[in-house]
C-alpha positions in Angstrom: 0.0 0.0 0.0 1.4 3.4 -0.9 1.9 6.3 1.5 -0.7 9.0 1.2 -0.9 12.7 1.7 -4.4 14.3 2.1 -4.9 18.0 1.5 -8.5 18.8 2.1 -10.7 21.9 1.8 -8.4 24.2 -0.1 -10.6 27.2 -0.9 -10.1 29.5 -3.8 -12.2 31.9 -5.9 -12.4 31.3 -9.6 -14.3 31.8 -12.8 -15.2 28.3 -13.9 -18.5 27.3 -15.4 -20.6 27.1 -18.5 -23.0 29.9 -17.7 -22.1 33.5 -18.5 -22.7 34.8 -14.9 -20.2 32.1 -13.6 -17.6 33.5 -16.0 -18.3 37.1 -14.9 -19.1 36.8 -11.2 -17.1 33.8 -10.3 -17.5 31.7 -7.1 -15.7 29.8 -4.5 -14.3 26.3 -5.2 -13.1 23.8 -2.6 -10.5 21.3 -3.6 -9.4 18.1 -2.0 -6.2 16.3 -3.2 -4.9 12.9 -2.3 -1.3 12.1 -3.3 0.1 8.6 -3.3 3.9 8.5 -2.8 6.6 6.7 -0.9 7.7 8.1 2.5 10.8 5.8 2.9 13.4 8.4 2.1 11.7 11.2 4.1 11.3 8.9 7.1 15.0 8.1 7.1 16.2 11.7 6.5 13.4 13.7 8.4 13.9 16.3 5.6 11.1 18.0 3.7 13.2 17.9 0.6 12.7 14.1 0.6 8.9 14.2 0.5 6.0 15.9 -1.3 5.7 19.4 0.1 2.0 19.8 0.6 2.4 23.6 0.7 3.5 23.4 -2.9 0.5 21.2 -3.7 -1.7 23.9 -2.2 -0.1 26.5 -4.4 -0.8 24.3 -7.5 -4.4 24.2 -6.5 -4.8 27.9 -5.8 -3.0 28.9 -8.9 -5.1 26.6 -11.0 -8.4 27.9 -9.6 -7.5 31.5 -9.6 -5.4 31.9 -12.8 -7.1 29.5 -15.2 -10.6 29.5 -16.6 -12.5 26.4 -17.7 -16.1 25.7 -18.6 -16.1 22.3 -16.9 -14.9 21.5 -13.4 -13.9 18.1 -14.8 -11.2 20.1 -16.8 -10.2 22.0 -13.7 -9.8 18.7 -11.8 -7.6 17.3 -14.6 -5.5 20.5 -14.8 -4.8 20.4 -11.1 -4.1 16.7 -11.2 -1.6 17.1 -14.1 0.3 19.8 -12.2 0.5 17.7 -9.1 1.4 14.5 -11.0 4.3 16.3 -12.6 5.9 16.8 -9.1 8.8 14.4 -8.3 7.7 11.5 -6.2 4.0 11.6 -7.0 2.8 8.2 -8.0 -0.9 8.9 -8.3 -3.2 11.8 -7.5 -6.9 12.0 -6.8 -8.4 15.5 -7.2 -12.0 16.4 -6.1 -13.4 19.8 -7.2 -16.3 20.9 -5.0 -18.7 23.5 -6.4 -21.0 24.3 -3.5 -22.6 27.3 -5.3 -23.3 25.6 -8.6 -26.2 27.1 -10.5 -28.7 24.3 -9.8 -32.4 25.0 -9.4 -32.7 22.6 -6.4 -31.9 22.6 -2.7 -28.5 20.9 -2.5 -25.3 21.0 -0.4 -22.5 20.4 -3.0 -21.6 19.2 -6.4 -18.3 17.6 -7.0 -16.2 15.8 -9.5 -13.2 13.6 -8.9 -10.4 12.9 -11.3 -7.7 10.2 -10.7 -4.4 10.3 -12.5 -2.6 8.4 -14.0 
């Protein structure tokens, strides 16, 4: 079983959506990331340089949400996943994009999509 880093509830404001008002007004997105890796080297060295720095993963998330624009949150999840997967030591990544203010004409708590890479 691989070692796992969980980064849950990263909040960022972005302009993702199909509808014009989503592209103009934007909304908050909440992102969860699960990274599979191997902690063996970090456990031996006790050095952050030998593991996945979750602060950098958080930066990947915030940058993706705030500086990119996609119609689909599926594309946003993939974009974040590709950035995280490119980091050294990442074996697999699972990204969930939560859109709690999605324009749905119903009483709901949240809409989310999850993308697993590779």
